[in-house]
C-alpha positions, 0 to 999 in steps of 0.5 A: 500500500502506498505511503500517504506522504509527499516526497520531493526528489532533488536530482542534480544534473552536471556536465558529465551526465548524458541525455540517455543516462539522465532520462533512464535514471529519472524515469526509474526514480519516477516509477519508484516514488509513483508506486510508493508515495501518495504524491511526489515532485522531481526537482532537476537541478541543472548545474549548467549541464548543457543538456536539453532537458525539455527533450527528455522522454518522460510520460506527459502525466509524469512531466507535470510533477517534474521541475527544472531548476536551472543555475545561472552559472556553474557552481559547486555541487553542494550549492546546487543541492542547496538550491534544490533543497530550498525548493523541496515541498515534500514531507520527505526529501530524497537527494540523488547521488549520481555517483552510484548506480540503482540509487532508486532502489534505495528510496524504499529501504531508506523510507522504511528506516525513517518510519522507525523515528529517524529524521535523516537516513542515508546510503553508506558505501564503504567500497566506493570510499576506498577509491577516494584520492589519498588527499580526500581520505586524509581530510575525512580522517582528520575531520573524524578524529578532531571534528566536533561532528561525527561525519561518516567517512563512507557516506554517499550523498544519497540522503532521505531527510524529513521536513523538520531536519531539512529546515535545520540543514538549510538554516545552518548552511553557510557559504563553505558547507559541503552537503554531508557536513550539513546533514551530520551537523543538523542536530539529528542523529542519522541512520544508514543502510549499506550498499557495496558497489564501485561508484563513479567518483564525481569530483569537485574542482580542486579549487572548490575542494580546497575551499570546502575542506579548509572551511570544514576544518576550521568550523568543525575542528580546533585546527587553528588552535592545533596550529597555533599551539604547535607554532608556540611550542616550536618557537619556544623550543627554538628560542630555548635551544638558541639560548642554551647554545649561546651559553654553552659556546660562551662559557664552555667553548662547545655547542649543544652538539658537544663540538668545540666552537668559538664564540663568534661561530656560535652566533651563526648557528643561532641565526640558523635556528632563528631563521627556522623559527621565523619560517614557522611563524610565517606558516602560522600567520598564513593559517591565521589569515586563512582562518580569518577569511573563513570566519568572514565568509561565514558571516554571509547569510548562507551560500550565494547562488543565482537561479536562471529559471525554475518551472515545470519541465 
């Protein structure tokens, strides 16, 4: 028996997708939600894909439930998803991760799990996560180790979100938020179902990856404090060793390595140590500047994007 709930499906469409692939997957999602829910809407977020979505071969009765959200400029996938989420009207909203196959088969299991009293459910795919680039894997491990929010390293972007959880996610979204972080930081405890498949890695650009990663590290961890403390300890150690070396050379004629050395040459060693300290200081200043940049960026009222058109397919 179909559920009495209304479901929204946010379906991102980017440059790497083809018309045939998009058509097949949209129709598969429609068949699933049509049979399982009282009503539905499909929000196709066109992130400057270049595809003629009006030519998609979708039955006329189903096209009435399909909407196209065309972004004015290409943006990072996380912001494109936010644009779709802000226009979702369903009791539940399902986010399609185009990086995994047969995602429509996960809608019903996620919904059944949600009926146990869970506001956020998602698909977990450990096999795909193992194929991540090492830089991204290191970032996730650092975030899970030091972060305030327990982000799942193996979570995909396929989430089923209740209306109240969605409101919390949108309210707390900022310009430097990536989707999974927003879901896990919403205050609701997510539950998951496992799949095991080799997913296509739909990567963000290196620039967006760096920006989102730095923002998450600053916002979710005590990363700036770790850098600051390390710099203080290092500078303190350098100063201590410099002073000790100068004293040993001055009174014993030997440096801290036990080598005989005249007083004047000891000054050169001190300069080398101080140079290293200044280098680390510069790195710390760089980290502070980047942190201030993120803080200023956080002051904005959410992520900025421009919608070119929003209407029925």
